[in-house]
C-alpha positions in Angstrom: 0.0 0.0 0.0 1.2 3.5 -0.8 1.0 4.8 2.7 2.9 7.7 4.0 3.2 8.6 7.7 3.4 12.0 9.3 5.7 12.1 12.3 6.3 14.5 15.2 9.6 16.0 16.1 10.5 12.8 18.0 9.8 10.6 15.0 6.6 9.2 16.4 3.9 8.5 13.8 1.0 10.8 14.3 -1.0 10.5 11.1 -1.4 8.6 7.9 -1.6 9.8 4.3 -3.0 7.5 1.7 -4.2 7.8 -1.8 -7.9 8.8 -2.2 -8.6 5.6 -4.1 -7.4 3.5 -1.2 -9.3 5.7 1.3 -12.5 5.2 -0.7 -11.9 1.5 -0.8 -11.5 1.4 3.0 -14.7 3.5 3.5 -16.6 1.1 1.2 -15.4 -1.9 3.2 -16.3 -0.3 6.5 -19.8 0.5 5.2 -20.2 -3.2 4.1 -19.1 -4.4 7.5 -21.6 -2.0 9.2 -24.3 -3.5 7.0 -23.4 -7.0 8.1 -23.3 -5.9 11.7 -26.8 -4.3 11.4 -28.1 -7.4 9.7 -26.7 -9.7 12.4 -28.3 -7.4 15.1 -31.6 -7.5 13.4 -31.5 -11.3 13.2 -30.7 -11.5 16.9 -33.5 -9.2 17.8 -36.1 -10.8 15.5 -39.1 -11.9 17.5 -40.8 -13.5 14.5 -43.8 -11.1 14.4 -44.9 -10.3 10.9 -47.8 -8.4 9.3 -48.8 -8.5 5.6 -48.0 -5.6 3.4 -51.7 -5.0 2.9 -52.3 -4.8 6.7 -49.4 -2.3 6.9 -51.0 -0.1 4.2 -54.3 -0.2 5.9 -52.7 0.9 9.2 -50.9 3.7 7.4 -54.1 4.9 5.6 -56.0 4.8 8.9 -53.4 7.1 10.5 -53.5 9.5 7.6 -57.3 9.9 7.8 -57.0 10.7 11.6 -54.7 13.7 10.9 
């Protein structure tokens, strides 16, 4: 990887510079991992309760008419 480090006056690495293409690839991978984490969380919290799409629409329409 074409990584460059910024250092302080003592030579300690304090920051990283990398090409924007590599940065964007890292961000994309992090977003993918977050999607997997959220999916796993949703699966763990799933209680099995479901309603049909038609029932959902009826519920939404009922709430709109009450406004």
